[in-house]
C-alpha positions in Angstrom: 2.3 -11.7 -43.0 -1.0 -12.9 -44.0 -1.9 -8.9 -44.9 1.0 -8.8 -47.2 0.1 -12.1 -49.1 -3.2 -10.8 -49.9 -1.6 -7.8 -51.4 1.0 -9.4 -53.2 1.5 -6.9 -56.6 3.8 -9.5 -58.8 4.0 -13.0 -59.4 7.6 -13.1 -57.7 6.3 -11.4 -54.5 3.5 -13.8 -54.4 6.1 -16.5 -54.6 8.2 -15.3 -51.7 5.4 -14.3 -49.6 3.9 -18.0 -50.0 7.5 -19.2 -48.6 6.8 -16.7 -45.8 3.2 -18.2 -44.8 4.9 -21.7 -45.5 7.2 -20.7 -42.4 4.5 -19.7 -40.1 4.7 -21.2 -36.4 1.6 -19.1 -35.4 -1.8 -20.1 -37.3 -4.6 -18.0 -35.8 -8.2 -18.8 -36.5 -9.4 -16.6 -39.9 -6.1 -17.2 -41.7 -7.3 -19.8 -43.7 -10.3 -18.2 -45.4 -8.0 -15.0 -46.3 -5.2 -16.8 -47.8 -8.0 -18.9 -49.9 -9.8 -15.9 -51.0 -6.5 -14.3 -51.7 -5.6 -17.1 -54.1 -8.9 -16.8 -55.6 -9.0 -13.2 -56.0 -5.4 -11.9 -56.7 -4.3 -12.9 -60.2 -1.0 -12.1 -59.2 -1.0 -15.2 -56.8 -3.6 -17.4 -58.4 -1.4 -16.9 -61.9 2.1 -17.4 -60.1 3.5 -20.9 -61.1 2.9 -23.6 -58.4 1.2 -20.9 -55.6 -2.3 -22.1 -56.0 -1.0 -25.7 -55.3 1.2 -24.6 -52.6 -1.9 -22.8 -51.1 -4.0 -26.2 -50.9 -0.8 -28.1 -49.6 -0.6 -25.5 -47.0 -4.2 -25.2 -46.1 -4.3 -29.1 -45.6 -1.3 -29.1 -43.5 -3.1 -26.7 -41.4 -6.0 -28.8 -41.1 -8.2 -26.7 -43.3 -10.9 -28.2 -45.6 -10.1 -27.8 -49.1 -12.3 -28.1 -51.9 -9.8 -30.1 -54.5 -11.4 -28.6 -57.6 -10.8 -25.1 -56.2 -7.2 -25.0 -58.2 -8.0 -27.0 -61.4 -8.5 -25.4 -64.6 -11.7 -25.4 -65.9 -12.0 -27.4 -69.4 
């Protein structure tokens, strides 16, 4: 599922796959880094309305360290 999320090709697909990530019952070591990098590097994920915030919330829920500035707009 993480691989599918990383390769999301549209905003809609990114939102759908984000929902699947939120429903995962098994969270393996390394998932957090991959999800965070996908949210930073894939424009379909980073620009999908609400998805970057959902990534941050998911990582916090999973006990991962999240840099608060990661998903704030640079002004």
